[in-house]
Each structure stands twice: as C-alpha cells, then as structure tokens.
C-alpha positions as MATLAB code, in Angstrom:
seq = 'MFTGIIQQVGRVESIERTPSGVRIVVDPRGWEHTPRPGESIANNGCCLTLVDPVDRQGGMLSFDAIPETLAKTTLGSWKQGERVNLERALRMGDTLDGHQVQGHVDGTGSVLGVFTDDGWRVRVGLGEELMRYMVPKGSVCLDGVSLTIAAMDAGAGWIEVALIPETLERTNLRERAVGDRVNIECDVLVKTIVHTISRMGIVK';
ca = [
      15.572   -7.648   46.692;
      15.722  -11.327   45.791;
      14.364  -13.570   43.053;
      13.303  -16.708   44.934;
      15.843  -18.794   43.002;
      17.844  -20.675   45.634;
      21.635  -20.597   45.144;
      22.751  -22.876   47.943;
      21.397  -25.003   50.770;
      23.341  -24.419   53.963;
      23.149  -26.016   57.402;
      22.579  -24.443   60.796;
      25.733  -24.919   62.830;
      24.674  -23.187   66.024;
      22.015  -20.961   67.563;
      22.967  -18.813   70.556;
      20.720  -16.573   72.656;
      21.847  -12.947   72.820;
      20.461   -9.874   74.656;
      18.828   -8.709   71.416;
      17.533  -12.102   70.172;
      19.625  -14.926   68.733;
      22.859  -15.305   66.791;
      22.566  -17.922   64.044;
      25.649  -19.490   62.462;
      25.152  -21.137   59.078;
      27.562  -23.350   57.158;
      26.977  -22.524   53.421;
      28.625  -25.860   52.524;
      30.767  -24.934   49.558;
      28.835  -21.982   48.254;
      30.831  -20.371   45.446;
      29.612  -16.869   46.436;
      31.818  -15.186   49.058;
      29.574  -12.898   51.143;
      30.870   -9.744   52.857;
      29.857   -8.413   56.263;
      26.799   -6.166   55.944;
      25.500   -8.114   52.936;
      21.865   -9.190   52.831;
      21.241  -12.902   52.458;
      17.855  -14.623   52.456;
      17.701  -17.589   54.833;
      14.559  -19.588   54.032;
      13.182  -16.434   52.543;
      13.985  -14.182   55.541;
      16.381  -11.333   54.706;
      19.193  -11.305   57.279;
      22.338   -9.178   57.443;
      25.638  -10.999   57.531;
      27.284   -9.887   60.784;
      30.744  -11.343   60.114;
      32.111  -14.625   58.846;
      32.799  -16.650   62.003;
      35.627  -18.493   60.334;
      36.977  -16.911   57.197;
      38.783  -20.103   56.261;
      35.834  -22.371   56.959;
      33.364  -19.858   55.516;
      30.781  -19.930   58.302;
      28.177  -17.169   58.123;
      26.773  -15.376   61.164;
      23.407  -13.562   61.420;
      21.473  -11.884   64.196;
      17.669  -12.238   64.471;
      15.556   -9.993   66.719;
      12.413  -11.123   68.620;
      10.059   -9.738   65.928;
      11.762  -11.828   63.278;
      11.659  -14.920   65.476;
       7.914  -14.418   66.102;
       6.991  -13.716   62.481;
       9.027  -16.488   60.831;
      10.100  -20.078   61.449;
      13.561  -18.961   62.645;
      12.492  -19.260   66.274;
      12.051  -23.036   65.884;
      15.282  -23.706   63.964;
      17.588  -26.389   65.399;
      21.207  -27.296   64.846;
      21.643  -29.335   61.653;
      18.570  -27.905   59.920;
      19.041  -27.264   56.216;
      18.428  -23.708   55.055;
      17.768  -22.200   51.594;
      20.238  -19.378   50.848;
      20.110  -16.590   48.266;
      22.206  -13.451   48.050;
      20.531  -10.141   47.208;
      19.881   -9.324   43.546;
      22.511   -7.157   41.876;
      22.302   -4.759   38.957;
      22.512   -6.790   35.788;
      21.319  -10.066   37.339;
      18.410  -11.848   35.673;
      15.052  -11.994   37.467;
      14.365  -15.699   36.923;
      11.778  -16.093   39.676;
       9.679  -13.113   40.831;
      10.278   -9.994   42.887;
      10.939  -11.117   46.443;
      11.713   -8.680   49.266;
      12.870  -11.081   51.935;
      10.163   -9.707   54.250;
       8.258  -12.734   55.484;
       4.529  -11.986   55.860;
       3.830  -14.953   58.122;
       3.968  -18.707   58.260;
       1.833  -21.503   56.867;
       1.402  -25.128   57.868;
       1.983  -28.042   55.519;
      -1.378  -29.867   55.238;
      -0.358  -32.472   52.672;
       2.433  -33.722   50.423;
       1.219  -35.602   47.349;
       3.677  -37.557   45.238;
       1.429  -39.857   43.229;
       1.386  -37.557   40.208;
       4.415  -35.277   40.403;
       5.187  -33.567   43.715;
       2.601  -31.176   45.179;
       2.557  -29.533   48.570;
      -0.583  -28.148   50.187;
      -0.095  -25.321   52.654;
      -2.706  -23.917   55.021;
      -2.756  -20.123   55.423;
      -4.609  -17.753   57.665;
      -7.277  -15.404   56.259;
      -4.870  -12.468   56.243;
      -2.424  -14.248   53.922;
      -5.092  -15.886   51.739;
      -6.351  -12.475   50.595;
      -3.081  -12.101   48.638;
      -3.246  -15.456   46.925;
      -4.184  -15.483   43.239;
      -4.662  -18.595   41.019;
      -1.532  -19.119   38.985;
       0.066  -16.199   40.861;
       3.429  -16.178   42.597;
       4.210  -17.047   46.174;
       7.444  -17.481   48.079;
       7.717  -20.555   50.342;
      10.859  -20.780   52.488;
      12.552  -18.442   50.001;
      11.544  -20.409   46.890;
       9.665  -18.659   44.096;
       6.682  -20.855   43.210;
       3.447  -20.713   41.222;
       0.139  -21.332   42.913;
      -1.138  -24.459   41.142;
      -4.434  -24.706   43.018;
      -6.168  -22.958   45.897;
      -9.294  -22.923   47.991;
      -9.869  -19.491   49.523;
     -12.780  -20.776   51.630;
     -10.813  -23.634   53.117;
      -7.688  -21.472   53.425;
      -5.114  -23.416   51.475;
      -2.898  -23.263   48.422;
      -1.049  -25.963   46.511;
       2.304  -25.646   44.720;
       3.841  -28.116   42.306;
       7.588  -28.856   42.718;
       9.650  -29.815   39.673;
      12.641  -32.185   40.073;
      15.074  -29.219   39.802;
      13.399  -27.475   42.768;
      13.422  -30.683   44.813;
      17.137  -31.125   44.038;
      18.294  -27.532   44.750;
      16.178  -26.583   47.798;
      15.092  -28.099   51.117;
      11.402  -28.373   50.161;
      11.709  -32.120   49.622;
      12.089  -32.426   53.417;
       8.786  -30.710   54.236;
       6.231  -32.977   55.887;
       2.674  -32.594   57.202;
       2.665  -30.259   60.187;
       5.828  -28.388   59.253;
       5.678  -24.603   59.221;
       7.037  -22.671   56.230;
       7.828  -18.978   55.738;
       5.369  -17.237   53.423;
       5.996  -14.049   51.464;
       3.091  -12.926   49.352;
       3.583  -11.329   45.962;
       4.447   -7.661   46.591;
       2.494   -6.577   43.503;
      -0.670   -8.261   44.741;
      -0.173   -6.787   48.202;
       0.208   -3.328   46.762;
      -2.968   -3.648   44.643;
      -5.039   -5.023   47.544;
      -3.843   -2.310   49.950;
      -4.478    0.420   47.392;
      -8.048   -0.607   46.585;
      -8.692   -1.198   50.295;
      -7.823    2.393   51.045;
     -10.106    3.475   48.209;
     -12.941    1.546   49.890;
     -13.398   -0.812   46.952;
     -12.721   -3.948   48.999;
     -12.261   -4.605   52.704;
];
C-alpha cells in the first residue's frame, strides 16, 4: 500500500523489450531511500517490483512490466529521459499523509486543460467507467500523486484537481500538458462501496 505522497522524482534511463514485456531502468537521482530487490515501488502510481539494482554503486533501479500493465497504464508510452514519480510502499508506523493507494492503476485519463491564471488546476478527461468512482471533494490518484477532486462534471466526463506549489515542486505534474495521458487510481473505498451496492442491485 502507498499514500500518494511522492518521495522522489526519478528518470527513465532505458527501456528494453523482453520475452515477458519490458525491462525499465530508472535512475532515482539521489533518493535517500535504498530499495532492496523484491521491494514494491510505485512508478507514476503503478506498483512495480524491484528486480535488482542494475548498478549498486550508481543506484539504478530495474523493474519488469508485463503486457497487461503496459496496456492498462502509461508505461507502454514511456521514453528514455522521462521523469517518474517514485514512492516506496508504506511501512508499519509510517504516517498516512495522503490517502490509501494500492498502486493498482484503474486506467488512464487525458489532460484536457491546464489553467494557471488563478493557482494551478489540471482538468482530466475520464471514461464512464472511471467517472462512476469520482466524488466531489473526494480523493483520486494521478500519476501516483494523492489529490483532491476540486471540481467535476460527470456528464461531460472530467475532473479538475488543484496543485499547490509543494506538489508542483516535488512531482512531475508541472510537466503535464494538454493531450498527455496520466495514470488514474480511483479511491479504493469508493470502489468498494460502488461494487457492493451494485451487487445488491441498488445501482447499476
């Protein structure tokens, strides 16, 4: 489990095709945390298992992604040099400063607008399946970042989030532009409620 509070922004060093998908090598760029092989690390909100540090001195991190992950997330379109939000898994005793994030990306959204005239707001278009889990002032995870839904239009299929200066400084969300795709993880509590009442026949 994760919190959606980004700890480091790394950079994609290389992407190599493998028989099972792709091998992604990420430079954590001075991350104080020293991951161990087998550890779960969220990369732009997608939980990946650290295969093995490529260079223990240089600190490169290596992950494998299977076709399902590549199809469900933005990982399939990553390029060398791309900046990636990193977060290690929550440990017993850690504070839950964001919200409960599983690292299981539900799908992707498309950036429809970036508005900077009054603060910094990003509008993201979602499909109908994801919109059913959006709640005004509820939580959503965009590229691994825990955010609050500032505005939404269920009929038009979009949500807006407001980014504070700290978020712009510590994540890669400042780089998002119209047309970019972002990983979306819906609030697990909302998903659980919707699925439960759907099975009860209260809503479809």
